[in-house]
Short mmCIF file of the C-alpha atoms (twelve columns), coordinates in Angstrom:
data_MODEL
# 
_entry.id   MODEL 
# 
loop_
_atom_site.group_PDB 
_atom_site.id 
_atom_site.type_symbol 
_atom_site.label_atom_id 
_atom_site.label_alt_id 
_atom_site.label_comp_id 
_atom_site.label_asym_id 
_atom_site.label_seq_id 
_atom_site.Cartn_x 
_atom_site.Cartn_y 
_atom_site.Cartn_z 
_atom_site.pdbx_PDB_model_num 
ATOM 1  C CA . UNK A 1  -15.475 2.458   13.455 1 
ATOM 2  C CA . UNK A 2  -16.042 -0.764  11.526 1 
ATOM 3  C CA . UNK A 3  -13.070 0.043   9.279  1 
ATOM 4  C CA . UNK A 4  -10.789 0.530   12.255 1 
ATOM 5  C CA . UNK A 5  -11.912 -2.747  13.794 1 
ATOM 6  C CA . UNK A 6  -11.417 -4.606  10.503 1 
ATOM 7  C CA . UNK A 7  -7.968  -3.063  10.112 1 
ATOM 8  C CA . UNK A 8  -6.898  -4.092  13.627 1 
ATOM 9  C CA . UNK A 9  -8.261  -7.632  13.229 1 
ATOM 10 C CA . UNK A 10 -6.503  -8.177  9.900  1 
ATOM 11 C CA . UNK A 11 -3.251  -6.724  11.226 1 
ATOM 12 C CA . UNK A 12 -3.285  -9.051  14.232 1 
ATOM 13 C CA . UNK A 13 -4.236  -12.028 12.061 1 
ATOM 14 C CA . UNK A 14 -1.512  -11.459 9.455  1 
ATOM 15 C CA . UNK A 15 1.131   -10.860 12.120 1 
ATOM 16 C CA . UNK A 16 0.133   -13.974 14.081 1 
ATOM 17 C CA . UNK A 17 0.115   -16.229 11.031 1 
ATOM 18 C CA . UNK A 18 3.470   -14.961 9.812  1 
ATOM 19 C CA . UNK A 19 4.951   -15.241 13.318 1 
ATOM 20 C CA . UNK A 20 3.910   -18.895 13.648 1 
ATOM 21 C CA . UNK A 21 5.192   -19.641 10.154 1 
ATOM 22 C CA . UNK A 22 8.453   -17.831 10.899 1 
ATOM 23 C CA . UNK A 23 9.035   -20.081 13.923 1 
ATOM 24 C CA . UNK A 24 9.109   -23.136 11.650 1 
ATOM 25 C CA . UNK A 25 10.319  -21.710 8.339  1 
ATOM 26 C CA . UNK A 26 11.826  -18.196 8.522  1 
ATOM 27 C CA . UNK A 27 11.632  -17.473 4.794  1 
ATOM 28 C CA . UNK A 28 7.974   -18.524 4.631  1 
ATOM 29 C CA . UNK A 29 7.132   -16.306 7.593  1 
ATOM 30 C CA . UNK A 30 8.722   -13.285 5.955  1 
ATOM 31 C CA . UNK A 31 6.987   -13.973 2.637  1 
ATOM 32 C CA . UNK A 32 3.623   -14.342 4.398  1 
ATOM 33 C CA . UNK A 33 4.176   -11.074 6.239  1 
ATOM 34 C CA . UNK A 34 5.034   -9.179  3.046  1 
ATOM 35 C CA . UNK A 35 2.190   -10.596 0.951  1 
ATOM 36 C CA . UNK A 36 -0.290  -10.443 3.832  1 
ATOM 37 C CA . UNK A 37 0.570   -6.801  4.368  1 
ATOM 38 C CA . UNK A 38 0.102   -6.002  0.689  1 
ATOM 39 C CA . UNK A 39 -3.113  -7.996  0.310  1 
ATOM 40 C CA . UNK A 40 -4.923  -7.465  3.598  1 
ATOM 41 C CA . UNK A 41 -3.411  -4.686  5.707  1 
ATOM 42 C CA . UNK A 42 -2.672  -2.012  3.076  1 
ATOM 43 C CA . UNK A 43 -6.245  -1.810  1.665  1 
ATOM 44 C CA . UNK A 44 -7.636  -1.341  5.165  1 
ATOM 45 C CA . UNK A 45 -5.069  1.312   5.919  1 
ATOM 46 C CA . UNK A 46 -5.909  3.287   2.794  1 
ATOM 47 C CA . UNK A 47 -9.639  2.945   3.528  1 
ATOM 48 C CA . UNK A 48 -8.980  4.521   6.925  1 
ATOM 49 C CA . UNK A 49 -7.190  7.425   5.226  1 
ATOM 50 C CA . UNK A 50 -10.248 8.240   3.087  1 
ATOM 51 C CA . UNK A 51 -13.069 9.146   5.477  1 
ATOM 52 C CA . UNK A 52 -15.328 10.241  2.608  1 
ATOM 53 C CA . UNK A 53 -15.574 6.763   1.113  1 
ATOM 54 C CA . UNK A 54 -18.796 4.906   1.871  1 
ATOM 55 C CA . UNK A 55 -18.471 2.271   4.580  1 
ATOM 56 C CA . UNK A 56 -19.523 -1.293  3.875  1 
ATOM 57 C CA . UNK A 57 -21.852 -1.420  6.872  1 
ATOM 58 C CA . UNK A 58 -24.980 -3.540  6.523  1 
ATOM 59 C CA . UNK A 59 -26.439 -2.393  9.848  1 
ATOM 60 C CA . UNK A 60 -27.917 0.720   8.200  1 
ATOM 61 C CA . UNK A 61 -30.441 -0.836  5.825  1 
ATOM 62 C CA . UNK A 62 -32.473 2.328   5.167  1 
ATOM 63 C CA . UNK A 63 -29.537 4.464   4.010  1 
ATOM 64 C CA . UNK A 64 -28.161 4.058   0.525  1 
# 
């Protein structure tokens, strides 16, 4: 669940930043969207595809 939440938050953040940048400078907005997708959205997406990978959840201190 934490991965899904992180993925949604980063998607909204990258889209919002690129949208505001696009309003002022269209080329900058597109570049931010492309690089933001590659750097922040894609890793979260691939983490969601692999349910066997360990989650980075610090709320379960006893489990390792």
